[in-house]
C-alpha positions as a Markdown table, in Angstrom:
| # | Residue | x | y | z |
|---|---|---|---|---|
| 1 | Met | 40.3 | -8.1 | 16.9 |
| 2 | Lys | 39.6 | -10.7 | 19.1 |
| 3 | Tyr | 40.8 | -13.9 | 17.8 |
| 4 | Thr | 37.5 | -16.1 | 16.9 |
| 5 | Phe | 36.3 | -13.1 | 13.9 |
| 6 | Phe | 39.5 | -13.1 | 12.8 |
| 7 | Ile | 38.7 | -17.0 | 12.7 |
| 8 | Ala | 35.2 | -17.5 | 11.7 |
| 9 | Lys | 36.5 | -15.2 | 8.5 |
| 10 | Arg | 40.1 | -17.0 | 7.9 |
| 11 | Tyr | 37.9 | -20.1 | 7.4 |
| 12 | Leu | 35.0 | -18.6 | 5.1 |
| 13 | Leu | 37.5 | -16.3 | 2.8 |
| 14 | Ala | 41.5 | -16.9 | 3.7 |
| 15 | Lys | 41.2 | -19.8 | 1.4 |
| 16 | Lys | 44.6 | -21.5 | -0.5 |
| 17 | Glu | 42.0 | -23.3 | -3.0 |
| 18 | Ala | 38.4 | -22.7 | -4.3 |
| 19 | Ser | 37.7 | -25.9 | -2.4 |
| 20 | Phe | 34.1 | -27.8 | -2.1 |
| 21 | Ile | 32.8 | -26.3 | 0.9 |
| 22 | Thr | 34.2 | -22.7 | -0.7 |
| 23 | Val | 31.8 | -23.1 | -3.4 |
| 24 | Ile | 28.9 | -24.5 | -1.4 |
| 25 | Ser | 29.9 | -21.4 | 0.7 |
| 26 | Leu | 29.7 | -18.7 | -2.3 |
| 27 | Ile | 26.3 | -19.8 | -2.9 |
| 28 | Ser | 25.0 | -19.1 | -0.2 |
| 29 | Ile | 26.7 | -15.7 | -0.1 |
| 30 | Leu | 24.9 | -15.7 | -3.5 |
| 31 | Gly | 22.3 | -17.1 | -2.3 |
| 32 | Val | 21.5 | -14.5 | -0.4 |
| 33 | Thr | 22.5 | -11.9 | -2.4 |
| 34 | Ile | 19.5 | -12.8 | -4.6 |
| 35 | Gly | 16.9 | -13.2 | -2.3 |
| 36 | Val | 17.7 | -9.9 | -0.7 |
| 37 | Ala | 17.5 | -8.0 | -4.1 |
| 38 | Ala | 14.6 | -9.9 | -5.6 |
| 39 | Leu | 12.5 | -9.3 | -2.1 |
| 40 | Ile | 13.2 | -5.2 | -1.9 |
| 41 | Val | 13.0 | -5.0 | -5.3 |
| 42 | Val | 9.5 | -6.7 | -5.6 |
| 43 | Leu | 8.3 | -4.8 | -2.6 |
| 44 | Ser | 9.4 | -1.5 | -3.3 |
| 45 | Val | 6.7 | -2.5 | -7.2 |
| 46 | Phe | 4.4 | -2.7 | -4.2 |
| 47 | Asn | 4.8 | -0.3 | -2.0 |
| 48 | Gly | 4.6 | 1.8 | -5.9 |
| 49 | Phe | 1.2 | 0.4 | -6.8 |
| 50 | Asn | 0.0 | 1.0 | -2.4 |
| 51 | Gly | 1.1 | 4.7 | -4.1 |
| 52 | Leu | -0.6 | 5.0 | -7.2 |
| 53 | Val | -3.7 | 3.8 | -5.6 |
| 54 | Thr | -3.9 | 6.0 | -2.8 |
| 55 | Asp | -3.3 | 8.7 | -4.8 |
| 56 | Ile | -6.1 | 7.8 | -7.2 |
| 57 | Leu | -9.0 | 6.8 | -4.9 |
| 58 | Val | -7.8 | 9.6 | -2.4 |
| 59 | Gly | -7.5 | 12.0 | -4.7 |
| 60 | Phe | -11.6 | 12.0 | -5.7 |
| 61 | Asp | -12.4 | 10.8 | -1.7 |
| 62 | Pro | -12.4 | 12.4 | 1.2 |
| 63 | His | -9.2 | 11.7 | 3.6 |
| 64 | Val | -11.9 | 11.3 | 6.5 |
| 65 | Arg | -15.8 | 11.0 | 6.7 |
| 66 | Val | -18.4 | 11.5 | 8.8 |
| 67 | Gln | -21.6 | 10.1 | 7.7 |
| 68 | Ile | -24.2 | 11.6 | 9.7 |
| 69 | Asn | -27.2 | 8.8 | 12.3 |
| 70 | Lys | -31.2 | 9.6 | 10.6 |
| 71 | Asn | -32.3 | 11.1 | 14.0 |
| 72 | Ile | -29.8 | 12.9 | 14.6 |
| 73 | Asn | -31.2 | 16.4 | 16.0 |
| 74 | Pro | -30.2 | 19.8 | 14.3 |
| 75 | Asp | -28.5 | 21.0 | 16.9 |
| 76 | Glu | -26.2 | 18.2 | 17.6 |
| 77 | Leu | -25.5 | 18.6 | 13.9 |
| 78 | Gly | -24.8 | 22.0 | 14.0 |
| 79 | Ser | -22.6 | 20.6 | 16.6 |
| 80 | Ile | -20.4 | 18.5 | 14.7 |
| 81 | Asn | -19.7 | 21.4 | 11.6 |
| 82 | Arg | -18.1 | 23.8 | 14.1 |
| 83 | Tyr | -16.1 | 21.2 | 15.7 |
| 84 | Val | -15.0 | 19.7 | 12.3 |
| 85 | Asp | -14.6 | 24.0 | 11.4 |
| 86 | Ser | -12.4 | 24.0 | 14.4 |
| 87 | Gln | -10.1 | 21.3 | 14.0 |
| 88 | Thr | -6.6 | 23.5 | 12.8 |
| 89 | Asn | -5.4 | 20.1 | 10.4 |
| 90 | Val | -8.3 | 20.9 | 8.8 |
| 91 | Ile | -8.1 | 22.3 | 4.9 |
| 92 | Gly | -11.8 | 22.1 | 3.6 |
| 93 | Tyr | -15.3 | 20.2 | 3.9 |
| 94 | Ser | -18.5 | 19.9 | 2.4 |
| 95 | Gly | -21.4 | 18.8 | 3.2 |
| 96 | Tyr | -22.7 | 15.5 | 1.1 |
| 97 | Val | -25.6 | 14.4 | -0.2 |
| 98 | Ser | -25.4 | 11.2 | -2.8 |
| 99 | Gly | -27.2 | 7.5 | -4.0 |
| 100 | Lys | -27.7 | 6.2 | -7.0 |
| 101 | Gly | -29.6 | 7.2 | -9.9 |
| 102 | Met | -30.6 | 6.1 | -13.8 |
| 103 | Leu | -29.2 | 8.5 | -16.1 |
| 104 | Ile | -31.5 | 8.8 | -19.1 |
| 105 | Ser | -29.6 | 9.3 | -22.6 |
| 106 | Lys | -30.9 | 9.5 | -26.4 |
| 107 | Lys | -28.8 | 6.3 | -26.7 |
| 108 | Thr | -29.2 | 4.4 | -24.1 |
| 109 | Thr | -29.4 | 4.7 | -19.9 |
| 110 | Lys | -27.2 | 3.8 | -16.8 |
| 111 | Val | -26.9 | 3.7 | -13.6 |
| 112 | Ile | -24.7 | 6.1 | -11.6 |
| 113 | Phe | -23.4 | 7.5 | -8.0 |
| 114 | Ile | -24.8 | 11.0 | -8.2 |
| 115 | Arg | -23.0 | 13.0 | -5.0 |
| 116 | Gly | -23.6 | 16.7 | -3.8 |
| 117 | Leu | -21.3 | 18.7 | -2.7 |
| 118 | Glu | -21.0 | 22.7 | -1.4 |
| 119 | Thr | -19.7 | 24.2 | -4.5 |
| 120 | Lys | -17.5 | 26.4 | -2.9 |
| 121 | Ser | -15.8 | 23.3 | -1.0 |
| 122 | Ile | -15.6 | 21.5 | -3.6 |
| 123 | Ser | -12.1 | 22.0 | -5.4 |
| 124 | Lys | -11.1 | 21.1 | -1.9 |
| 125 | Val | -12.5 | 18.2 | -0.3 |
| 126 | Ser | -12.2 | 16.7 | -4.1 |
| 127 | Gly | -10.4 | 16.3 | -6.9 |
| 128 | Val | -13.3 | 16.6 | -9.3 |
| 129 | Ser | -12.0 | 20.2 | -9.9 |
| 130 | Gln | -8.9 | 19.5 | -11.1 |
| 131 | Ser | -8.7 | 16.6 | -13.2 |
| 132 | Met | -11.4 | 18.8 | -15.9 |
| 133 | Ile | -11.4 | 18.5 | -19.4 |
| 134 | Ile | -14.0 | 20.3 | -20.3 |
| 135 | Gly | -15.7 | 23.0 | -18.8 |
| 136 | Asn | -15.7 | 23.4 | -14.6 |
| 137 | Thr | -17.6 | 23.0 | -11.7 |
| 138 | Asn | -18.8 | 26.3 | -11.3 |
| 139 | Phe | -22.6 | 25.1 | -10.2 |
| 140 | Ser | -25.3 | 27.1 | -10.0 |
| 141 | Glu | -27.2 | 27.4 | -6.6 |
| 142 | Thr | -30.2 | 28.2 | -9.3 |
| 143 | Glu | -30.1 | 26.4 | -12.4 |
| 144 | Ser | -29.7 | 22.1 | -12.3 |
| 145 | Glu | -26.5 | 21.4 | -13.2 |
| 146 | Ile | -23.8 | 17.9 | -13.4 |
| 147 | Val | -20.1 | 16.8 | -14.0 |
| 148 | Ile | -19.8 | 13.4 | -15.3 |
| 149 | Gly | -17.2 | 11.4 | -16.1 |
| 150 | Tyr | -15.2 | 10.9 | -19.5 |
| 151 | Ser | -16.4 | 7.5 | -20.1 |
| 152 | Leu | -19.6 | 8.3 | -19.2 |
| 153 | Ala | -20.6 | 10.7 | -21.2 |
| 154 | Asp | -18.6 | 8.7 | -25.1 |
| 155 | Lys | -21.6 | 5.8 | -23.8 |
| 156 | Leu | -24.2 | 8.5 | -23.3 |
| 157 | Gly | -23.0 | 10.3 | -26.4 |
| 158 | Ile | -23.3 | 13.6 | -25.2 |
| 159 | Gly | -21.6 | 16.3 | -24.3 |
| 160 | Ile | -21.1 | 20.0 | -22.8 |
| 161 | Asp | -24.6 | 22.4 | -22.6 |
| 162 | Asp | -26.8 | 18.8 | -23.2 |
| 163 | Thr | -29.0 | 17.6 | -21.2 |
| 164 | Leu | -29.6 | 14.4 | -19.1 |
| 165 | Tyr | -32.9 | 13.3 | -17.6 |
| 166 | Val | -32.5 | 11.5 | -14.3 |
| 167 | Val | -35.0 | 9.1 | -12.5 |
| 168 | Thr | -33.7 | 8.6 | -8.2 |
| 169 | Ser | -34.7 | 5.9 | -5.6 |
| 170 | Ala | -36.8 | 8.7 | -4.5 |
| 171 | Gly | -38.8 | 9.1 | -7.2 |
| 172 | Val | -39.7 | 5.2 | -7.8 |
| 173 | Gln | -40.4 | 4.6 | -4.4 |
| 174 | Asp | -43.2 | 6.6 | -4.5 |
| 175 | Ala | -44.0 | 5.3 | -7.9 |
| 176 | Leu | -44.3 | 1.6 | -6.5 |
| 177 | Thr | -46.3 | 3.5 | -3.8 |
| 178 | Gly | -49.0 | 4.9 | -6.2 |
| 179 | Ile | -48.2 | 7.9 | -4.7 |
| 180 | Ala | -47.0 | 9.6 | -8.2 |
| 181 | Leu | -45.8 | 9.1 | -10.9 |
| 182 | Pro | -41.4 | 8.8 | -11.3 |
| 183 | Gln | -40.4 | 11.7 | -10.2 |
| 184 | Leu | -37.6 | 12.8 | -14.0 |
| 185 | Phe | -34.8 | 15.9 | -13.0 |
| 186 | Ala | -33.3 | 17.1 | -16.1 |
| 187 | Leu | -29.9 | 18.1 | -15.4 |
| 188 | Arg | -27.6 | 20.3 | -17.7 |
| 189 | Val | -23.5 | 19.1 | -18.4 |
| 190 | Ile | -21.2 | 21.7 | -18.0 |
| 191 | Gly | -18.4 | 19.7 | -17.2 |
| 192 | Ile | -16.8 | 16.8 | -18.4 |
| 193 | Tyr | -13.9 | 15.6 | -16.5 |
| 194 | Glu | -11.1 | 12.6 | -16.9 |
| 195 | Ala | -10.0 | 11.0 | -14.4 |
| 196 | Arg | -7.2 | 8.0 | -13.6 |
| 197 | Asn | -9.3 | 5.3 | -13.1 |
| 198 | Lys | -12.2 | 3.7 | -15.6 |
| 199 | Asp | -14.6 | 2.9 | -12.3 |
| 200 | Tyr | -14.7 | 6.9 | -11.4 |
| 201 | Asp | -15.0 | 8.1 | -15.3 |
| 202 | Gly | -18.4 | 5.8 | -15.5 |
| 203 | Thr | -20.4 | 5.4 | -13.0 |
| 204 | Tyr | -19.4 | 8.8 | -11.3 |
| 205 | Ala | -21.5 | 11.8 | -11.8 |
| 206 | Phe | -21.0 | 15.5 | -9.1 |
| 207 | Thr | -23.8 | 18.4 | -9.2 |
| 208 | Ser | -24.5 | 20.7 | -6.8 |
| 209 | Leu | -25.1 | 20.3 | -2.9 |
| 210 | Ser | -28.4 | 21.8 | -2.8 |
| 211 | Thr | -29.3 | 19.9 | -7.0 |
| 212 | Ala | -29.2 | 16.5 | -4.8 |
| 213 | Lys | -31.3 | 16.8 | -2.0 |
| 214 | Gln | -33.6 | 17.9 | -4.9 |
| 215 | Leu | -32.7 | 14.7 | -6.8 |
| 216 | Phe | -33.2 | 12.2 | -3.5 |
| 217 | Ala | -36.0 | 14.1 | -1.9 |
| 218 | Thr | -34.0 | 15.6 | 1.5 |
| 219 | Ala | -33.4 | 18.6 | 3.4 |
| 220 | Ser | -30.2 | 17.9 | 5.1 |
| 221 | Val | -26.8 | 17.0 | 4.4 |
| 222 | Gln | -26.2 | 13.0 | 4.7 |
| 223 | Gly | -22.8 | 14.0 | 6.4 |
| 224 | Phe | -19.7 | 15.8 | 5.8 |
| 225 | Asp | -16.2 | 15.1 | 3.8 |
| 226 | Ile | -13.2 | 16.5 | 5.1 |
| 227 | Arg | -9.7 | 16.4 | 3.8 |
| 228 | Leu | -6.9 | 17.1 | 6.4 |
| 229 | Ser | -3.5 | 18.7 | 6.2 |
| 230 | Ser | -2.2 | 15.7 | 6.1 |
| 231 | Ile | -3.4 | 12.2 | 5.1 |
| 232 | Asp | -1.7 | 10.5 | 7.9 |
| 233 | Asp | -4.1 | 12.3 | 10.4 |
| 234 | Ser | -6.6 | 10.5 | 9.7 |
| 235 | Glu | -7.2 | 8.3 | 12.0 |
| 236 | Lys | -6.7 | 10.5 | 15.1 |
| 237 | Phe | -9.3 | 12.4 | 13.8 |
| 238 | Ile | -11.8 | 10.1 | 13.3 |
| 239 | Ser | -11.0 | 9.0 | 17.0 |
| 240 | Gly | -11.8 | 13.2 | 18.4 |
| 241 | Ile | -15.0 | 12.3 | 16.3 |
| 242 | Arg | -16.3 | 9.2 | 17.6 |
| 243 | Ser | -15.0 | 10.3 | 20.9 |
| 244 | Arg | -17.2 | 13.7 | 20.9 |
| 245 | Tyr | -20.3 | 12.0 | 19.2 |
| 246 | Gly | -20.3 | 7.9 | 19.2 |
| 247 | Asn | -23.2 | 6.3 | 17.7 |
| 248 | Ser | -24.6 | 9.8 | 16.3 |
| 249 | Val | -22.0 | 9.7 | 13.2 |
| 250 | Thr | -20.0 | 6.5 | 11.1 |
| 251 | Ala | -16.6 | 8.0 | 10.5 |
| 252 | Gln | -14.9 | 6.1 | 8.3 |
| 253 | Ser | -10.9 | 7.2 | 6.7 |
| 254 | Trp | -9.8 | 6.5 | 3.6 |
| 255 | Tyr | -8.8 | 3.5 | 3.9 |
| 256 | Asp | -11.7 | 2.5 | 5.6 |
| 257 | Leu | -13.5 | 3.0 | 2.0 |
| 258 | His | -11.0 | 1.3 | -0.2 |
| 259 | Arg | -10.2 | -1.4 | 2.6 |
| 260 | Asp | -11.6 | -4.4 | 0.4 |
| 261 | Leu | -9.1 | -3.6 | -1.3 |
| 262 | Tyr | -6.4 | -3.0 | 1.0 |
| 263 | Ser | -6.8 | -6.0 | 2.2 |
| 264 | Val | -6.1 | -7.5 | -1.2 |
| 265 | Met | -2.9 | -5.7 | -1.9 |
| 266 | Gln | -1.9 | -6.7 | 1.8 |
| 267 | Val | -2.6 | -10.2 | 1.6 |
| 268 | Glu | -0.5 | -10.5 | -1.9 |
| 269 | Arg | 2.5 | -8.3 | -0.6 |
| 270 | Trp | 3.1 | -10.9 | 2.4 |
| 271 | Thr | 3.1 | -13.9 | 0.2 |
| 272 | Ala | 5.0 | -12.3 | -2.3 |
| 273 | Phe | 7.6 | -11.7 | 1.0 |
| 274 | Val | 6.8 | -15.2 | 2.3 |
| 275 | Ile | 7.8 | -16.7 | -1.3 |
| 276 | Leu | 10.7 | -14.8 | -2.2 |
| 277 | Ala | 11.3 | -15.3 | 1.5 |
| 278 | Leu | 11.9 | -19.3 | 0.7 |
| 279 | Ile | 15.1 | -18.4 | -1.5 |
| 280 | Ile | 16.7 | -16.7 | 1.3 |
| 281 | Ala | 15.7 | -20.0 | 2.7 |
| 282 | Val | 17.0 | -22.2 | 0.6 |
| 283 | Ala | 20.3 | -20.1 | 0.9 |
| 284 | Ser | 20.3 | -20.6 | 4.7 |
| 285 | Phe | 20.4 | -24.5 | 4.5 |
| 286 | Asn | 23.2 | -24.6 | 1.7 |
| 287 | Leu | 25.4 | -22.5 | 4.3 |
| 288 | Leu | 24.5 | -25.4 | 7.9 |
| 289 | Gly | 25.0 | -27.9 | 4.9 |
| 290 | Ser | 28.6 | -25.7 | 4.0 |
| 291 | Leu | 29.2 | -24.7 | 7.8 |
| 292 | Thr | 28.3 | -28.6 | 8.5 |
| 293 | Met | 31.0 | -30.3 | 6.3 |
| 294 | Thr | 33.9 | -27.6 | 8.0 |
| 295 | Val | 33.1 | -28.3 | 11.2 |
| 296 | Ile | 33.7 | -31.9 | 10.0 |
| 297 | Glu | 37.4 | -30.7 | 7.9 |
| 298 | Lys | 38.3 | -28.3 | 10.4 |
| 299 | Thr | 38.2 | -31.2 | 13.6 |
| 300 | Arg | 41.5 | -31.4 | 14.2 |
| 301 | Asp | 41.9 | -27.5 | 14.6 |
| 302 | Ile | 38.9 | -27.1 | 17.1 |
| 303 | Gly | 40.9 | -30.1 | 18.8 |
| 304 | Ile | 44.3 | -27.6 | 19.2 |
| 305 | Leu | 42.4 | -24.6 | 19.8 |
| 306 | Lys | 40.8 | -26.3 | 22.7 |
| 307 | Ala | 43.8 | -28.1 | 24.3 |
| 308 | Met | 45.1 | -24.5 | 24.0 |
| 309 | Gly | 42.2 | -23.0 | 26.5 |
| 310 | Ala | 39.6 | -22.2 | 24.2 |
| 311 | Thr | 36.0 | -22.6 | 25.5 |
| 312 | Gln | 33.4 | -24.4 | 24.3 |
| 313 | Lys | 31.7 | -20.8 | 23.6 |
| 314 | Asp | 34.6 | -19.7 | 22.0 |
| 315 | Ile | 33.9 | -22.1 | 18.6 |
| 316 | Leu | 30.1 | -21.5 | 19.2 |
| 317 | Thr | 31.5 | -18.4 | 18.3 |
| 318 | Ile | 33.2 | -18.7 | 15.9 |
| 319 | Phe | 30.8 | -20.4 | 13.9 |
| 320 | Arg | 28.0 | -18.7 | 13.8 |
| 321 | Leu | 30.1 | -15.3 | 13.5 |
| 322 | Glu | 30.8 | -17.7 | 10.6 |
| 323 | Gly | 26.7 | -17.8 | 9.3 |
| 324 | Ala | 26.5 | -14.4 | 10.8 |
| 325 | Leu | 29.3 | -12.9 | 7.9 |
| 326 | Val | 27.2 | -14.6 | 5.5 |
| 327 | Gly | 24.4 | -13.2 | 6.4 |
| 328 | Ile | 26.3 | -10.1 | 6.6 |
| 329 | Val | 28.1 | -10.0 | 3.5 |
| 330 | Gly | 25.0 | -11.7 | 1.7 |
| 331 | Ser | 22.7 | -8.9 | 3.0 |
| 332 | Leu | 24.9 | -5.8 | 1.8 |
| 333 | Leu | 25.1 | -6.8 | -1.7 |
| 334 | Gly | 21.6 | -8.1 | -2.5 |
| 335 | Leu | 20.4 | -3.9 | -0.2 |
| 336 | Gly | 23.7 | -2.5 | -3.1 |
| 337 | Leu | 21.5 | -4.5 | -6.3 |
| 338 | Gly | 18.0 | -3.9 | -5.5 |
| 339 | Ser | 18.9 | -0.2 | -4.3 |
| 340 | Leu | 19.9 | 0.1 | -7.9 |
| 341 | Ile | 17.4 | -1.4 | -9.4 |
| 342 | Cys | 15.2 | 0.5 | -8.3 |
| 343 | Trp | 16.6 | 3.2 | -9.1 |
| 344 | Met | 17.5 | 2.4 | -13.0 |
| 345 | Gln | 13.5 | 2.1 | -12.8 |
| 346 | Ile | 12.7 | 5.2 | -12.0 |
| 347 | Lys | 15.6 | 6.6 | -13.5 |
| 348 | Phe | 15.3 | 5.0 | -17.1 |
| 349 | His | 12.1 | 3.0 | -16.7 |
| 350 | Leu | 13.8 | 0.4 | -17.1 |
| 351 | Phe | 9.8 | -1.9 | -17.9 |
| 352 | Ala | 7.6 | 0.3 | -19.4 |
| 353 | Leu | 4.3 | 0.1 | -19.9 |
| 354 | Asp | 1.8 | 1.3 | -22.8 |
| 355 | Ser | 0.9 | 4.3 | -22.3 |
| 356 | Asn | -2.0 | 3.4 | -24.3 |
| 357 | Val | -3.5 | 0.6 | -22.5 |
| 358 | Tyr | -1.3 | 1.8 | -18.6 |
| 359 | Ile | -2.7 | 5.2 | -16.3 |
| 360 | Ile | 1.4 | 5.2 | -16.0 |
| 361 | Pro | 4.6 | 5.2 | -18.6 |
| 362 | Ala | 6.4 | 2.5 | -16.3 |
| 363 | Ile | 6.4 | 0.2 | -13.1 |
| 364 | Pro | 6.4 | 2.3 | -10.2 |
| 365 | Ile | 8.6 | 2.1 | -7.2 |
| 366 | Glu | 8.5 | 3.3 | -3.9 |
| 367 | Met | 11.5 | 2.3 | -1.8 |
| 368 | Arg | 10.5 | 2.7 | 1.7 |
| 369 | Thr | 13.2 | 2.5 | 4.9 |
| 370 | Met | 11.9 | 0.2 | 7.1 |
| 371 | Asp | 11.8 | -2.6 | 3.6 |
| 372 | Met | 15.4 | -1.4 | 4.0 |
| 373 | Ile | 15.6 | -2.2 | 7.0 |
| 374 | Leu | 14.0 | -5.3 | 8.1 |
| 375 | Val | 15.3 | -7.5 | 4.4 |
| 376 | Pro | 18.2 | -8.4 | 5.6 |
| 377 | Leu | 17.9 | -8.0 | 9.0 |
| 378 | Ser | 15.5 | -11.1 | 8.0 |
| 379 | Ala | 18.5 | -12.9 | 5.7 |
| 380 | Leu | 20.7 | -12.3 | 8.6 |
| 381 | Leu | 18.6 | -13.8 | 11.1 |
| 382 | Leu | 18.2 | -17.2 | 8.9 |
| 383 | Cys | 21.6 | -17.4 | 8.4 |
| 384 | Ser | 22.2 | -17.3 | 12.0 |
| 385 | Leu | 19.9 | -20.2 | 13.0 |
| 386 | Ala | 21.4 | -22.3 | 9.9 |
| 387 | Ala | 24.5 | -21.8 | 12.3 |
| 388 | Tyr | 23.2 | -22.9 | 15.4 |
| 389 | Tyr | 23.1 | -26.8 | 14.9 |
| 390 | Pro | 27.2 | -27.0 | 13.2 |
| 391 | Ser | 27.9 | -23.7 | 15.7 |
| 392 | Lys | 27.1 | -26.2 | 18.8 |
| 393 | Arg | 28.1 | -29.5 | 17.6 |
| 394 | Ala | 31.9 | -27.9 | 17.4 |
| 395 | Ala | 31.6 | -27.3 | 20.5 |
| 396 | Leu | 30.8 | -30.1 | 21.8 |
| 397 | Leu | 34.0 | -32.0 | 20.3 |
| 398 | Gln | 35.9 | -33.8 | 22.7 |
| 399 | Pro | 39.6 | -32.8 | 22.3 |
| 400 | Ser | 41.1 | -36.0 | 22.5 |
| 401 | Glu | 39.4 | -37.9 | 19.8 |
| 402 | Ala | 39.7 | -34.5 | 17.6 |
| 403 | Val | 43.1 | -35.5 | 17.4 |
| 404 | Arg | 43.0 | -39.0 | 18.8 |
| 405 | Trp | 43.5 | -40.0 | 14.6 |
| 406 | Glu | 45.8 | -36.8 | 13.9 |
């Protein structure tokens, strides 16, 4: 064992009695431990909510959405279709037509988003088929049928086989120009789904692609919804689409479709990180004070070490190692404590939620390896920076001045 490490460890741990400096060092270690544990727990909670939101949104939205520009020619549209079909990582895709419509029932009216998908592909690109509580998504190509959310069905007071009347923007435009009266479409309800998102339940409805084309007076699809074998391939897939078709299409990933929401969540995550990192920063200031007083207390020892041949670099190393030891011990203890709390929450649901109000039984936790590495490293860096001034002061002590009055 190198003597600099031996001395640093002795200064930190081998106290004959609990002096004031020792107490401050222990408080520093405790502060680092609490800070690291709090950061790991909070970041894991943010990861859990982020994963939950992603599961809910991607459950109904595609991994990639390719929107076709209006001026595209039929040959290029067919080329896009063939290109998507040829990709090995595509597990399902569907042309879509979507827009806003006003639902009219006996009780009330409601403006909703209506999305038309290919019947054979709807289960591959959307989670609506897996979320059905009654009925199904087997749309007929000859009849006008619709699937709505549970909240919307409850608000409108309708059920399976009831008829909804829909007015779309296409019919309203014709009426405003005086060409014709607003066209009213009758749709039969064949299914009701329940998502874990009340916004979807209350504002989204699904129909067959052929029905959606009639509702919105279009002969062609507006684009393609695409689901990949891995959500991580989304950006790579989009790059291929953009490089091949340029301005003819607008390609968006699942992240782009909800960029504002994810941006807010990212800001909240970093804000929490900075605020909780202040706990470690306070512990680092305690460490700075502790090491500064240790330098004053050990002035005679430093003088003797220098008289025996210790260099300035050796003295610097001793006190920097002492700061690093505080960071290492505190980080390891905090890592263990934070991981234990996260594991107990996953296993035993320490912080449960009311299932009548929330869609999950307890606060979600998702532990990520990168957090387990970066948080302790951040704590170690702050502790090492705190040791810089005391170690520099100790290294500049002159042996003659250090032992003059001893």
